[in-house]
N, C-alpha and C positions, 0 to 999 in steps of 0.2 A: 644242537652239536657246535653251533658258532655262536659265542655270545657278542651282542649287539656291538660291544666296543670294539670287536676284533674283525669287523666287516671291512674287506679292503677290495680297492677296486682297480689295484695294478692289473690283474688278470683278466680285465672285461673283454669278453668274446674271444679269450684264447680258446684253442679246442682241444679237450682231454679225451682219452680213449681209455675206457675200463674193461679189463679182461676178469671174467667170472669163471672160475673152476667149479669142480664138484665138493662142496663143503657144506655142512648145516649152517657155517657163516656165510653161504652164498646172499642170506637175506641181508645181511648187513650193507650188501653193494648197493641196495635201493636207498639207504638212508645217506649213503656217500654220494650218491648219484644228486641226489637232491640238494646235499651243502655245497656241492660244486656250484649248482646251478645258481644257489643262492649268491655264490660269489662272482657271478657273472660268466662263468665258462660254459661253454657250449660241450655239450658229452655226447659221445656216442660209446658203443660197448659191444663185446663178442663173448657170446657165451659158449662153453663147450658141450658136449654132448650131455656128459654128468651135470655140469653146471645147469643144464636146464631142466634136471630133474629135481633142481631144487627151489628155483624159481624160474617162470617163463619168461620168454623173449616179450610175452604181450605186457607182463608188468613193468619191465623196463622200460618199453616203448611209452606205455600209458605215464609215466613220470616224466617223459620229453625227450628220452635219448634218441638219437638219431644222427647215423644209421643203428642198426642192430643187426649185428650178423649170429649166424649159428653153424651152419654146414658150409663147407669149403668150395661145394659146387652147385650152390643154390642156384636156382634160376631166376632166382628175384633180384639177386645182386648182380653188381657189375662186373665185366670180365677182369677189372682190375681190384676187386674188392679184398685180394690178400695183401694188396700195396698200400691203400687208401688211408689206412689210420698213422701210419709212419709219415706219410707225405703232408698230411694236414692237420696232425696234431702237435701240441706243444710237447706232450709229454704221455706216458703210456704206463698205467696202474694197472697192475694184476693182483686182484684182491676179491676175494681170497684164493692164492695160488695152492694149486694141489701137489703133492711129490710126484705126480706122473709128468705135469706141466713143468715143475722145476727142472726133471730129468731131461724132456724133450728140449729145454732151451739150452740146458748144459751141453747136450751133445749134436746140437743144430739140425734136430728132427722137425719136420714141416707138414705131418700128415694131416693136422685139423685147421682149420681157418684160423683159431688164436695162434696157435705155434708157428703158422705161416707168417700171420702178421709182426709176430714179435722177432722173428727172425731178419725179416725185411726192414724192421723199422730202426732208423737212424737218431730219432729221437730221443731223450732220456727215458728208463724204463725202470719204474718203481717197482719191486715184488714184496708181496705182503703174505709169505707162507700162513696155511692154517690147516691142522692135521691132528691126527693122534700123537700123541707124544712118543709112542713107539716107531711110527714113521718118522718124523721129524729126527728124534736120534738115532735113527738108522745110519749105518755106515755110507750106505752109496746116497742117501740124502744129503749127509754133511758133506761128501766129497764133491756132490753137484753143487750146492751152494757156495763151498770155497771156491768152485771154478767160476762160477757167476761173480762172485767179488772181485775176482781179478779184471774184470770187464770195465772198462772206462765209463761207460754208458749205463751202468746198472746200478742201482741203490737198492738194496736189501733191508726193509723192516722187520726185524725179528717178531716173531710170535711171542706172546705174554703166557706166564705159567698160571696156572690155575684148573681149576674142574674143567672137563671137556665133555661133550654131548654125551658120549658113552658111560660117562662115570668115572674115568680115569682122571687121574692128576699128576701134572707135568707142564712141561712146555709145550706149546701147540695153537692155543687160542688166538686168534685173531688180533692183532694190534688194536687199541681202542682207536675209534673214530677220529679225535682230533690228531694224533700221532699221523695217521693215514693221509688226513687232510693237510696238515702243515709240512709234511715230509715231500708230498707231493707238489706243493705250491714252491717249496724251495727249489725244486728242480727246476721249475718254470721263471723264475725270478732272473734277473740280471744280476751275477755275482760281482757286484760293483764295491763291496766291502770285505770280498774274500782275502785272507789273510791280516784280518784287520783285529786286534784283539780288544773287545770293550767291556770296561767294567760299569754295570749300572746298578743302582741303587732303586729301591721303590717300597711304596706302602707306607705306612705312620710307623710310630716308636710309641713303646708304651713304657711310662715312668711310673713304677709302683711305689706308694707309700706304705701300703699294707699287704698281707696276702692276697686279696681279695681287689683292691682298688687301684687305679692307675689312673695318670695324667696322660691325656692323648688326644687325638683329631679324627675327624671322619675320613681321612684317605683312606681309599679302596685298594690302591696300587696299579688301577687298570692303566694310567697314562705311563707309567712305569714299565709296566708289563707289554704294553704294544710298542714301545720303544725297544723291549728286548726282543721281541717276535718278530718285528720288522728288521731288524739287524742283522738277525740270525737268519732270515730268508735270504736277504742278499748277501750271504756267504761269511759274515762276521763270526769269529769266534767270541762267544758273550760269556760274561759270566754275572750273575745278580748276587745282591747283597738284599735281602728282603726282610722287611719288616712285618708282622702280624698281618698276613692277609692271603686269601684265598686263591688267588689269580693262577690259571693255568698257565704252566709253560711246557715245551718241548723237553723231553727226557735229555735230548742233546745240550740243552742248557745249563750247567752247573750253578746251584742254588746255594748260597750261604744263608741260614735262617738265623735271624737276629731278634733280639725284642725291645731293647732299650737303646739311646743314642750313643752312648757310650762303647756298646756293642758293635754298633753299626759304623761308629768310627773306627774301633782297632780293624775290623773286617777290611773296610774301605782302604786304610792306609796299607795294610798289610799286601792288598792285591793291586794297588795303584802303581808300583815300579813296573811290573810286566804288563799295563795296559799300555795302548796307542791312543785311547779315546776313553776319557770318564764322563759319563753321562749320570746326573744326579738329579733323579726325579723324586725322589722320597720326602716326604711331609715330615722333617725330623723336627720333635718338640725340642724348642730353644731352651726351656727350662726344665729342670728336674726336682722332685721334692727333697728339701736338703737332708731328710733323714728317712729310715725305713724302719717299721715296726716290724717285730717278728710274729706280734699277735693281731688279731683283727682289731680294729678300732670299735669300741663298743659305744651304740649310741647313749646308753644312760651314765657314760662316764664323761659325755659332754653335751650337756643340756642346752648351753649358750651356742653361741658361733663357733665355728670350727676354724681354726687359724692356721695354715701350713706354708710353711716358709721354702721358697724356690731357690735353688743355686742354676746359673747358666749351664747349658751343654756345651762340648766342644765343637766347634764349627767344622763340618766335614767338609765343606766345599772350599773353605779356606785354606785350611791345612792342606789338601790335594793343590791347591792353587800355588801354595807357597813351594810346594815340592816337585812341581812340574817341570820336568826337562823339555829342552827344546822341541824333540820329536813329538812329543804329546800335544793331544787337545783335551780342553775341558768345557762341558756343557753343562749349563745350569740351568734351573727352573725356578721361576719367581710367581708364587700365588699370591695375589693383591686385591685389595678390597675396593682402593680408591678408583674413582674413574680416571684421574690422569695419573697414571703409574708410571709413566715413562721415564720422567727424572730420576726416580727411586731405583727403577732396574737398572738404566744407563750406570748408575754411581754404585750399584752392586756389582756390576759385571767388571768396572774397571777395578773396585776396591779386592776383587776376589779372582784377578788375573785369568779371566773367564775368555774363551774365544768364542763363546756363544752363550745366548740367555735365551730360553723361552720364558713369556710372560703370558698369564691370563688373569682374566677378573673373574674372582669367584663367586662374586654375588649376581654376575651377568647369569639370565635362566641357560641352561642346556650346556652349562661347562661347568669345570670344577670339579670338588671331590663326588665321587659316586656316580657321577652322570658318564652315558656311554660315548657321548659327543664332546668336543670342546672347541674353544676359538682362541686362536694363539696369536701373538706376534711374536717373531723372531728377531732378534736385534744382534749384529755383529759389532766391533769395535771399530771398523773402519765407517760407520754410520749407515751400513745397508739395514734396513728393517723390512720385513715380509711378513704381511697380514695372512693369516691362514682363517678361512670364516669356517662357520661351523659344519662339520663333518665326523666321524667316527674317529675315535682316538686312533685308532690304527692308521688310518688313512692320514690324520695329521701327522702320527709318527713317521709315516711313510715320507711325506714332503718335507719334514725336518731332515731327514737324512739325503734327500735329494740336494737341501741347501747346503748341508754340511760336506756333502761330496764334490759340491762346485764352488765354495768358499774357500 
């Protein structure tokens, strides 16, 4: 559920409490519990009586959740168990949340352990409803959801649409695991980029010379996606321009999909005036075939060498640097193969009017295209340089944003 390049350590040893209500989707809470633990969180849980009919408290305990609550007046829990999650947890996720629990929360009822804990919780509360579409669309449910949305500490992750367990089709399925995980993590992160509009490009470009063949590179888009995810986690408003890549991003991050360098150039220049920070992590092809054939090249028509002429593509980073306003900052990436790449990187930073450049050596093991990890050096115009040794690309991205926020 969490790709290796998205492994993050900022929430190491944070506590998260998960509320589990009566829904067939309750089984997904077990996968959520394990995923949060892989991110270093300590997880506790509370099951309603109906939730315990779908998965048992023992199953949740067996995965390492501690404490696990059920009854409001259980003799095995402490006297103040109804207060404990709100006092000790960084966030409280209710997944799946039933119509009954939504109604209790909206109206301040506290007649179960979970509803009492939620009423007393001052920490961020994330609600992920899951129910039959008729229950979700009922006027009373929508009134309750509307009331909950007005509360400052509550985030609602709407259900997905599709077929539900009973065979009906409509809106009511529990949101996807990644959406639940990263929206919860966003509620736990320090929002030091809140209010900042960030443009990020990522992935390769493809330069076609006939309908089936193109010139490109092995970029996976993992580093750019990690920069986008971590900026969004820290409260930024992120817009991505994505080359051909399958990297997952939260639904809250709008993405403009492009293929060629010229399409990426147009999209970036269109978005740049509205951005505070530009972070250009895409591996853009510097050249494109000089012509395009509407028909597929036939092998039997080219018995000898195939010679294709290339033309230069527009330089997106340089164009943004030339249009940069005083309040804007521009971050570039440099993928180099030489061992002594620093002079080239510093020259690129000056020539393209960058406020920061992130360089890595793509021939080094465990770094570069397709790798879940990266090793980079971050340079600033005033001469500061910061070496970030091998770690997940998400952790590298997190530390890059740390540096940008403090420089």
